[in-house]
DRENKOLTI-11932 format. One record per residue (C-alpha): residue in one letter; x, y, z; residue number from 1; chain. Coordinates in Angstrom, 1 decimal, always signed. Layout:
BEGIN
+-----+--------+--------+--------+-----+-------+
: res :     xx :     yy :     zz :   n : chain :
+-----+--------+--------+--------+-----+-------+
:   A :      X :      Y :      Z : NUM :     A :
...
+-----+--------+--------+--------+-----+-------+
***
This chain:
BEGIN
+-----+--------+--------+--------+-----+-------+
: res :     xx :     yy :     zz :   n : chain :
+-----+--------+--------+--------+-----+-------+
:   M :   -4.9 :  -21.6 :   +9.5 :   1 :     A :
:   A :   -1.2 :  -21.3 :  +10.0 :   2 :     A :
:   E :   +0.0 :  -19.0 :  +12.8 :   3 :     A :
:   P :   +2.0 :  -15.9 :  +11.5 :   4 :     A :
:   L :   +5.7 :  -15.4 :  +12.2 :   5 :     A :
:   F :   +6.5 :  -12.2 :  +14.1 :   6 :     A :
:   L :   +9.2 :   -9.7 :  +13.4 :   7 :     A :
:   D :  +10.5 :   -7.3 :  +16.0 :   8 :     A :
:   T :  +11.4 :   -4.0 :  +14.3 :   9 :     A :
:   P :  +14.2 :   -1.6 :  +15.3 :  10 :     A :
:   Q :  +11.6 :   +0.7 :  +16.7 :  11 :     A :
:   G :  +10.3 :   -2.0 :  +19.2 :  12 :     A :
:   R :   +7.2 :   -3.0 :  +17.3 :  13 :     A :
:   R :   +6.2 :   -6.6 :  +16.8 :  14 :     A :
:   I :   +4.8 :   -7.2 :  +13.2 :  15 :     A :
:   A :   +2.8 :  -10.4 :  +12.3 :  16 :     A :
:   C :   +3.6 :  -11.7 :   +8.8 :  17 :     A :
:   H :   +2.8 :  -14.7 :   +6.6 :  18 :     A :
:   R :   +5.7 :  -15.6 :   +4.2 :  19 :     A :
:   R :   +6.0 :  -18.3 :   +1.6 :  20 :     A :
:   E :   +9.2 :  -19.2 :   -0.4 :  21 :     A :
:   G :   +9.1 :  -19.3 :   -4.1 :  22 :     A :
:   K :  +10.5 :  -17.8 :   -7.3 :  23 :     A :
:   A :  +12.1 :  -14.3 :   -7.5 :  24 :     A :
:   P :  +11.1 :  -11.6 :   -7.7 :  25 :     A :
:   G :   +8.9 :  -12.0 :   -4.7 :  26 :     A :
:   V :   +5.7 :  -10.3 :   -4.3 :  27 :     A :
:   I :   +4.8 :   -8.2 :   -1.1 :  28 :     A :
:   F :   +1.2 :   -7.0 :   -0.5 :  29 :     A :
:   L :   +0.8 :   -3.7 :   +1.4 :  30 :     A :
:   G :   -2.7 :   -3.3 :   +2.8 :  31 :     A :
:   G :   -4.8 :   -0.2 :   +3.4 :  32 :     A :
:   F :   -5.7 :   +2.1 :   +6.3 :  33 :     A :
:   K :   -7.0 :   -0.1 :   +9.2 :  34 :     A :
:   S :   -7.0 :   -3.1 :   +6.9 :  35 :     A :
:   D :   -5.2 :   -6.4 :   +7.8 :  36 :     A :
:   M :   -3.4 :   -9.2 :   +6.0 :  37 :     A :
:   E :   -6.6 :  -11.4 :   +6.2 :  38 :     A :
:   G :   -8.4 :   -9.2 :   +3.5 :  39 :     A :
:   T :   -9.8 :  -10.6 :   +0.2 :  40 :     A :
:   K :   -7.0 :   -9.1 :   -2.0 :  41 :     A :
:   A :   -4.1 :  -10.4 :   +0.4 :  42 :     A :
:   L :   -5.5 :  -13.9 :   +0.5 :  43 :     A :
:   F :   -6.3 :  -14.0 :   -3.2 :  44 :     A :
:   L :   -2.7 :  -13.0 :   -4.1 :  45 :     A :
:   E :   -1.4 :  -15.6 :   -1.7 :  46 :     A :
:   G :   -3.4 :  -18.3 :   -3.6 :  47 :     A :
:   W :   -2.1 :  -16.9 :   -6.8 :  48 :     A :
:   A :   +1.5 :  -17.1 :   -5.6 :  49 :     A :
:   R :   +1.0 :  -20.7 :   -4.3 :  50 :     A :
:   R :   -0.3 :  -21.7 :   -7.7 :  51 :     A :
:   T :   +2.5 :  -19.9 :   -9.6 :  52 :     A :
:   G :   +5.3 :  -20.9 :   -7.3 :  53 :     A :
:   R :   +6.1 :  -17.2 :   -6.5 :  54 :     A :
:   A :   +7.6 :  -16.0 :   -3.3 :  55 :     A :
:   F :   +5.0 :  -14.0 :   -1.4 :  56 :     A :
:   L :   +4.6 :  -11.9 :   +1.8 :  57 :     A :
:   R :   +1.9 :  -10.3 :   +3.5 :  58 :     A :
:   F :   +1.9 :   -8.5 :   +7.0 :  59 :     A :
:   D :   +0.0 :   -6.4 :   +9.4 :  60 :     A :
:   Y :   +1.3 :   -2.8 :  +10.1 :  61 :     A :
:   S :   +1.6 :   -2.0 :  +13.8 :  62 :     A :
:   G :   -1.8 :   -1.2 :  +15.3 :  63 :     A :
:   H :   -3.4 :   -3.5 :  +12.7 :  64 :     A :
:   G :   -4.5 :   -7.1 :  +12.8 :  65 :     A :
:   R :   -2.1 :   -9.4 :  +14.9 :  66 :     A :
:   S :   +0.7 :   -6.8 :  +15.1 :  67 :     A :
:   S :   +1.4 :   -4.9 :  +18.3 :  68 :     A :
:   G :   +0.2 :   -1.5 :  +19.1 :  69 :     A :
:   R :   -3.0 :   +0.5 :  +19.0 :  70 :     A :
:   F :   -4.3 :   +1.8 :  +15.6 :  71 :     A :
:   E :   -4.7 :   +5.3 :  +16.9 :  72 :     A :
:   D :   -1.3 :   +5.6 :  +18.0 :  73 :     A :
:   G :   +0.2 :   +4.9 :  +14.5 :  74 :     A :
:   A :   +1.1 :   +7.2 :  +11.6 :  75 :     A :
:   I :   +2.3 :   +7.0 :   +8.0 :  76 :     A :
:   G :   +5.9 :   +7.1 :   +9.1 :  77 :     A :
:   D :   +5.5 :   +4.2 :  +11.5 :  78 :     A :
:   W :   +3.8 :   +2.0 :   +9.0 :  79 :     A :
:   L :   +6.6 :   +2.8 :   +6.4 :  80 :     A :
:   E :   +9.2 :   +1.8 :   +9.0 :  81 :     A :
:   D :   +7.2 :   -1.5 :   +9.5 :  82 :     A :
:   A :   +7.2 :   -2.1 :   +5.8 :  83 :     A :
:   L :  +10.9 :   -1.4 :   +5.4 :  84 :     A :
:   A :  +11.7 :   -3.7 :   +8.4 :  85 :     A :
:   V :   +9.7 :   -6.5 :   +6.8 :  86 :     A :
:   I :  +11.4 :   -6.0 :   +3.4 :  87 :     A :
:   D :  +14.9 :   -5.6 :   +4.9 :  88 :     A :
:   R :  +14.7 :   -8.7 :   +7.2 :  89 :     A :
:   L :  +12.4 :  -11.1 :   +5.5 :  90 :     A :
:   T :  +13.1 :  -10.7 :   +1.7 :  91 :     A :
:   E :  +16.1 :  -10.9 :   -0.6 :  92 :     A :
:   G :  +16.6 :   -8.9 :   -3.8 :  93 :     A :
:   P :  +14.2 :   -6.7 :   -5.5 :  94 :     A :
:   Q :  +10.6 :   -7.2 :   -4.9 :  95 :     A :
:   I :   +7.3 :   -6.4 :   -6.6 :  96 :     A :
:   L :   +5.1 :   -4.2 :   -4.5 :  97 :     A :
:   V :   +1.3 :   -4.5 :   -4.5 :  98 :     A :
:   G :   -0.2 :   -1.6 :   -2.6 :  99 :     A :
:   S :   -4.0 :   -1.3 :   -1.8 : 100 :     A :
:   S :   -5.3 :   +2.2 :   -0.9 : 101 :     A :
:   M :   -2.9 :   +3.5 :   +1.7 : 102 :     A :
:   G :   -0.7 :   +0.6 :   +0.9 : 103 :     A :
:   G :   -0.2 :   +2.3 :   -2.5 : 104 :     A :
:   W :   +1.2 :   +5.4 :   -0.7 : 105 :     A :
:   I :   +3.4 :   +3.2 :   +1.5 : 106 :     A :
:   A :   +4.7 :   +1.4 :   -1.7 : 107 :     A :
:   L :   +5.6 :   +4.7 :   -3.3 : 108 :     A :
:   L :   +7.4 :   +5.7 :   -0.1 : 109 :     A :
:   V :   +9.3 :   +2.4 :   -0.1 : 110 :     A :
:   A :  +10.2 :   +2.9 :   -3.8 : 111 :     A :
:   R :  +11.6 :   +6.3 :   -2.8 : 112 :     A :
:   S :  +13.4 :   +4.9 :   +0.3 : 113 :     A :
:   R :  +14.8 :   +1.7 :   -1.2 : 114 :     A :
:   P :  +14.7 :   +1.9 :   -4.9 : 115 :     A :
:   E :  +17.3 :   -0.9 :   -5.3 : 116 :     A :
:   R :  +14.8 :   -3.2 :   -3.5 : 117 :     A :
:   V :  +11.9 :   -2.6 :   -5.8 : 118 :     A :
:   A :  +11.5 :   -4.4 :   -9.1 : 119 :     A :
:   G :   +8.0 :   -3.3 :   -9.9 : 120 :     A :
:   L :   +4.8 :   -1.7 :   -8.4 : 121 :     A :
:   V :   +1.1 :   -2.2 :   -8.6 : 122 :     A :
:   G :   -1.2 :   +0.2 :   -7.1 : 123 :     A :
:   I :   -4.8 :   -0.7 :   -6.4 : 124 :     A :
:   A :   -6.8 :   +2.5 :   -5.7 : 125 :     A :
:   A :   -3.6 :   +4.0 :   -4.5 : 126 :     A :
:   A :   -4.1 :   +6.9 :   -2.0 : 127 :     A :
:   P :   -1.1 :   +8.9 :   -1.9 : 128 :     A :
:   D :   -1.1 :  +12.0 :   +0.5 : 129 :     A :
:   F :   -4.7 :  +11.0 :   +1.6 : 130 :     A :
:   T :   -4.2 :  +12.3 :   +5.1 : 131 :     A :
:   E :   -3.7 :  +15.8 :   +3.7 : 132 :     A :
:   D :   -5.9 :  +15.6 :   +0.6 : 133 :     A :
:   G :   -8.6 :  +13.3 :   +1.7 : 134 :     A :
:   M :   -8.9 :  +14.3 :   +5.3 : 135 :     A :
:   W :   -7.5 :  +17.6 :   +6.3 : 136 :     A :
:   A :   -8.5 :  +19.3 :   +3.1 : 137 :     A :
:   L :  -12.2 :  +18.1 :   +3.7 : 138 :     A :
:   F :  -12.5 :  +19.0 :   +7.4 : 139 :     A :
:   D :  -14.5 :  +21.9 :   +8.2 : 140 :     A :
:   P :  -13.3 :  +24.7 :  +10.6 : 141 :     A :
:   V :  -15.0 :  +23.0 :  +13.6 : 142 :     A :
:   Q :  -13.4 :  +19.6 :  +12.8 : 143 :     A :
:   R :   -9.9 :  +21.1 :  +12.4 : 144 :     A :
:   S :  -10.3 :  +23.0 :  +15.6 : 145 :     A :
:   V :  -11.2 :  +19.9 :  +17.5 : 146 :     A :
:   L :   -8.4 :  +17.9 :  +15.9 : 147 :     A :
:   M :   -5.8 :  +20.4 :  +16.9 : 148 :     A :
:   E :   -7.1 :  +21.2 :  +20.3 : 149 :     A :
:   M :   -8.1 :  +17.7 :  +21.5 : 150 :     A :
:   G :   -5.6 :  +15.8 :  +19.4 : 151 :     A :
:   R :   -8.0 :  +13.4 :  +17.8 : 152 :     A :
:   I :  -11.4 :  +13.3 :  +16.1 : 153 :     A :
:   E :  -13.6 :  +10.4 :  +15.2 : 154 :     A :
:   L :  -15.1 :   +9.8 :  +11.6 : 155 :     A :
:   P :  -17.7 :   +7.3 :  +10.6 : 156 :     A :
:   S :  -16.4 :   +4.3 :   +8.7 : 157 :     A :
:   A :  -18.2 :   +2.7 :   +5.6 : 158 :     A :
:   Y :  -16.4 :   -0.6 :   +6.5 : 159 :     A :
:   S :  -17.0 :   -1.0 :  +10.2 : 160 :     A :
:   D :  -19.4 :   -0.1 :  +13.1 : 161 :     A :
:   E :  -16.4 :   +1.5 :  +14.8 : 162 :     A :
:   P :  -15.4 :   +4.9 :  +13.8 : 163 :     A :
:   Y :  -12.0 :   +5.9 :  +12.4 : 164 :     A :
:   V :   -9.9 :   +7.7 :  +15.0 : 165 :     A :
:   I :   -8.0 :  +10.3 :  +13.2 : 166 :     A :
:   T :   -5.2 :  +12.0 :  +15.3 : 167 :     A :
:   R :   -3.3 :  +15.2 :  +15.1 : 168 :     A :
:   R :   -0.1 :  +13.1 :  +14.9 : 169 :     A :
:   L :   -1.4 :  +11.1 :  +11.8 : 170 :     A :
:   I :   -2.1 :  +14.5 :  +10.0 : 171 :     A :
:   E :   +1.2 :  +16.1 :  +10.9 : 172 :     A :
:   D :   +3.3 :  +13.0 :  +10.3 : 173 :     A :
:   G :   +1.6 :  +12.4 :   +6.9 : 174 :     A :
:   R :   +2.8 :  +16.0 :   +6.0 : 175 :     A :
:   R :   +6.4 :  +14.7 :   +6.3 : 176 :     A :
:   H :   +5.7 :  +11.9 :   +3.8 : 177 :     A :
:   L :   +3.8 :  +13.5 :   +1.0 : 178 :     A :
:   V :   +4.7 :  +12.3 :   -2.5 : 179 :     A :
:   L :   +2.7 :  +14.5 :   -4.7 : 180 :     A :
:   R :   +4.5 :  +17.8 :   -3.8 : 181 :     A :
:   S :   +7.9 :  +16.8 :   -4.8 : 182 :     A :
:   P :   +9.5 :  +14.7 :   -7.7 : 183 :     A :
:   L :   +8.6 :  +11.1 :   -7.8 : 184 :     A :
:   R :  +10.7 :   +8.9 :   -9.9 : 185 :     A :
:   L :   +9.6 :   +5.4 :  -10.6 : 186 :     A :
:   D :  +12.2 :   +3.6 :  -12.7 : 187 :     A :
:   V :  +10.4 :   +0.3 :  -12.6 : 188 :     A :
:   P :   +7.3 :   -1.1 :  -14.4 : 189 :     A :
:   T :   +4.4 :   +0.6 :  -12.6 : 190 :     A :
:   R :   +0.6 :   -0.2 :  -13.0 : 191 :     A :
:   L :   -2.1 :   +1.8 :  -11.4 : 192 :     A :
:   L :   -5.6 :   +0.2 :  -11.2 : 193 :     A :
:   Q :   -8.6 :   +2.5 :  -10.3 : 194 :     A :
:   G :  -12.4 :   +2.1 :  -10.2 : 195 :     A :
:   T :  -14.5 :   +5.0 :  -11.4 : 196 :     A :
:   A :  -17.1 :   +4.3 :   -8.6 : 197 :     A :
:   D :  -14.6 :   +4.5 :   -5.9 : 198 :     A :
:   E :  -15.9 :   +6.8 :   -3.2 : 199 :     A :
:   D :  -12.9 :   +6.8 :   -0.9 : 200 :     A :
:   V :  -10.2 :   +7.5 :   -3.6 : 201 :     A :
:   P :  -11.4 :   +9.6 :   -6.4 : 202 :     A :
:   V :  -10.3 :   +9.1 :  -10.0 : 203 :     A :
:   D :   -8.7 :  +12.5 :   -9.8 : 204 :     A :
:   T :   -6.2 :  +11.1 :   -7.3 : 205 :     A :
:   A :   -5.2 :   +8.3 :   -9.7 : 206 :     A :
:   L :   -4.9 :  +10.8 :  -12.5 : 207 :     A :
:   R :   -2.9 :  +13.2 :  -10.4 : 208 :     A :
:   L :   -0.5 :  +10.3 :   -9.5 : 209 :     A :
:   F :   -0.2 :   +9.3 :  -13.1 : 210 :     A :
:   D :   +0.6 :  +12.7 :  -14.3 : 211 :     A :
:   H :   +3.0 :  +13.3 :  -11.4 : 212 :     A :
:   A :   +5.1 :  +10.3 :  -11.4 : 213 :     A :
:   E :   +8.2 :  +10.1 :  -13.7 : 214 :     A :
:   G :   +9.3 :   +7.0 :  -15.4 : 215 :     A :
:   D :   +9.2 :   +5.2 :  -18.8 : 216 :     A :
:   D :   +6.8 :   +2.4 :  -17.9 : 217 :     A :
:   I :   +3.8 :   +3.8 :  -16.0 : 218 :     A :
:   R :   +0.3 :   +2.8 :  -17.0 : 219 :     A :
:   L :   -3.1 :   +3.6 :  -15.5 : 220 :     A :
:   T :   -6.2 :   +1.4 :  -16.0 : 221 :     A :
:   L :   -9.6 :   +2.8 :  -15.2 : 222 :     A :
:   V :  -12.3 :   +0.3 :  -14.6 : 223 :     A :
:   K :  -15.8 :   +1.6 :  -15.1 : 224 :     A :
:   G :  -18.1 :   +1.0 :  -12.1 : 225 :     A :
:   A :  -15.4 :   -0.6 :   -9.8 : 226 :     A :
:   D :  -15.6 :   +0.5 :   -6.2 : 227 :     A :
:   H :  -12.8 :   +1.0 :   -3.6 : 228 :     A :
:   R :  -12.8 :   -2.6 :   -2.5 : 229 :     A :
:   F :  -11.7 :   -3.8 :   -5.8 : 230 :     A :
:   S :  -12.3 :   -7.3 :   -4.8 : 231 :     A :
:   A :  -15.0 :   -8.8 :   -7.1 : 232 :     A :
:   P :  -13.7 :  -11.8 :   -8.9 : 233 :     A :
:   P :  -13.2 :  -10.1 :  -12.3 : 234 :     A :
:   L :  -11.3 :   -7.3 :  -10.6 : 235 :     A :
:   L :   -9.1 :   -9.9 :   -8.7 : 236 :     A :
:   D :   -8.4 :  -11.5 :  -12.1 : 237 :     A :
:   L :   -7.4 :   -8.1 :  -13.3 : 238 :     A :
:   V :   -5.1 :   -7.6 :  -10.4 : 239 :     A :
:   A :   -3.4 :  -11.1 :  -11.2 : 240 :     A :
:   R :   -3.0 :  -10.3 :  -14.8 : 241 :     A :
:   T :   -1.6 :   -6.9 :  -14.1 : 242 :     A :
:   L :   +0.8 :   -8.4 :  -11.6 : 243 :     A :
:   E :   +2.0 :  -11.0 :  -14.2 : 244 :     A :
:   E :   +2.6 :   -8.2 :  -16.6 : 245 :     A :
:   V :   +4.7 :   -6.3 :  -14.1 : 246 :     A :
:   I :   +6.7 :   -9.3 :  -13.3 : 247 :     A :
:   A :   +7.4 :  -10.1 :  -17.0 : 248 :     A :
:   A :   +8.4 :   -6.6 :  -17.5 : 249 :     A :
:   A :  +10.6 :   -6.6 :  -14.6 : 250 :     A :
:   E :  +12.3 :   -9.8 :  -15.6 : 251 :     A :
:   A :  +12.9 :   -8.5 :  -19.1 : 252 :     A :
:   R :  +14.6 :   -5.4 :  -17.7 : 253 :     A :
:   Q :  +16.8 :   -7.7 :  -15.6 : 254 :     A :
:   A :  +17.7 :   -9.8 :  -18.5 : 255 :     A :
:   G :  +18.5 :   -6.7 :  -20.6 : 256 :     A :
:   R :  +20.8 :   -5.4 :  -17.9 : 257 :     A :
:   Q :  +22.6 :   -8.7 :  -17.9 : 258 :     A :
:   D :  +23.1 :   -9.0 :  -21.6 : 259 :     A :
+-----+--------+--------+--------+-----+-------+
***
């Protein structure tokens, strides 16, 4: 397997990336909370990009995978900075963002921060504002007290033997990056994919995002029985078809602006 290239960010973090050249608009995969760029969806999309000749980029946030730093030291704002550095330094022109779980939140923040660099967006079980609505809101008084006094709390993970370390900084920084409490304009083709059997990101989150976001080309697809991983072969095929639809819509918009 090829070694990643490394990008040093303005904040002094070292981000591991895999990039392939190809047709524009390029596609960038944004992974989930404590996930890395070697996951099923990231590698599937890289294979899809290779077959179709599309430019593609996957990377590890700081504290994830091959990138520098410790996971528990990170927060949403840091990972947004990592994504922006990768986009600014390693890509040209508007990109299609594919965000999985937390990556869906990061993608929305990128679209808000760099609207001129986003041509389209695909959210896979997107988890906007999850630190507030999926963590803090569900903590009992004892957990909240421990988090605030000790600065961290450990939660069991369904995906690893190691617990999730949730820090006070993660919660407080998350509040500075909420997207469902203020206007969210998405003037690009946007597709949201959500499984009804997702135990990590409930359907209500997808419905809330769909209702809240403003734009003239936003669609939500609910897949009965699909879980949070969204990585079974039929679901990966759906991701590819959805991505191709977004690319076609983005290209049609660009052609229309040039006429």
